[in-house]
N, C-alpha and C positions, 0 to 999 in steps of 0.2 A: 307846306310849312305851317307851323302852329299859328303864325300871326295872320294868316288869311281869315280864319274864323274870328280871331281877336279884332281885326280891323272892322269886320262886319258888325260885331257887337259894339265896338267903340262908337260906331256911327249912331247908335241909339242913346248915347250919353249926352246929356244936356251940354251944349256949347262946343261939342266936337266938330271938327272939320276934317277934310280929307287931304290937307296939304301934307306932303311928304315929311316936312319938318315937324309938324304937329304929331303925326302918327309915329315917327321915329322917336321923339321924346316920350310920348305916352307909353309906348311899348318897349322901349329900350333896344330898338333895332337900328340898323344904319339907315341913313336917308336913302341910299340906293336900294336897300331891301324894301323900304316903305314905298318908294316910287314904283319899283317893279311889281310889287304886290297890288298896288292901287290900279296900275295899268292892266294887270292880268284880271283882276276882279271886274273892271269896267269892260274889258274885251269879252269876258264870259257872260256879260249882262247880269252879273250878280249885284252890282252897285251902279247907281247913276250919279254922276258928278254934275252939279249945277254950276253956273257961271260964277257964283260967289263962293265957290269951294265947299259949300255945304253938299251933303250927299244923302242919298236915300237908298235903302235896300230895294232891290228889284223883286224880292220875295223873302220868305223866311227859310234860311238854310241851316242845317246842322250837320255835324259829322256823324255819319251813319256807317256802322260796320255791319256786314252780314253776320247773322247769328254765330256761326261757328267757322268763319273763314277769316283770313287775314291776308295781308300783302306786305311786301317790303316797305311800301310807302306808309301804310298804317302802323307797322311796327316802328318805323323811324319816328312817326308822329308821337306815338305813345312814349318812346324813349325820351324824346325832347320834352314832353310835358312832365315826365317824372324828374328830369334834370331841373326844370324850372321849379318844380315843387320842392326839390331838395335845396336849391338855392334860396328859396323863400324861407326855409327854416332859420337860416342865419341872417337874412337881410330884411325880412318883414316883421314888424312888431307883432307879438302874440295876439294882441287884441284885434288885429286885422286879418288873421288867418286861423285855420284849424287843421292841425295834423294829429290824427289819432289812429290807433290801430288796436286790433284784438287778435290774439292767437288762440285758436280753438281746434279741437278735434271735430272731424266731420264724418258723415257717411257719404261716400262718393255717389250713391244713388240719389242724393239730395241736390247734387250740383246743378242740374237743370233748373230746379225750383229756386235755388239761391240766385242764379243769374236772372231769373224772372223777377225776384224781389228787388234786386239791385236796379234793374231797369225801371220797375214801378217807382222806386224811391227817386231816381233821377227825374222821371217825368213829373212826379208830384212836386218836387222841389222847383223845377223849371216853371210849372204852372203857378206856384206860389210867388216866385220872384218876378214873373212877368204879368202879374194880375193888373188889371186896368186901374184899380183904386190905390195902387202902391206909390204913386208920385213919379217924379222924373228919375231916370237912371243917372247915376253919378260915378260909376266905376265898372270895370270889367273883371270878372273872376273866372277861374277855371275850377271845376269840380272834377277830380280824378279819383276814381274808386278802383282799388286793386283787390283782387281775391285770387290768391295763388298758393300752391303747395310749398311748404317749407321743407318737406321731405323730398327725397329723390326716388320714391317708389315708382314714379312714372317712367323712369329710365329702365330699359331692358338690359338684362345681364348680357355681357358680350361673351 
């Protein structure tokens, strides 16, 4: 579920705690979902819960996909993140989000390089946002970049 990564990032936000009620309210998920996710992350040793309900990451984790592979779970994750993005168009003030797109013609032979440029951009942005001199974290965001064909040329004629 998308909120596993969000919970781990939420723990880096100043004043955050790992109570199911806090996580539920912060992420807009049910208390049961928050509780199960916190237990799962703890059991997998991805987070450590202290007696005062503060928490720490056991390491730095990120969602990684193999270069040119996918799975039903990863496809479901991407669908859910796109749903959350679409919901934010109507629910989140414009000054707190960015939704932009560009439609362009491409050369398919450049696709591998385009994917590399997108990966480099994500890493550069992550390094900028997680720099040491940037102050304390105060929110959790999702960057979702999509690059896909609008044409149906990839479908084979039946």
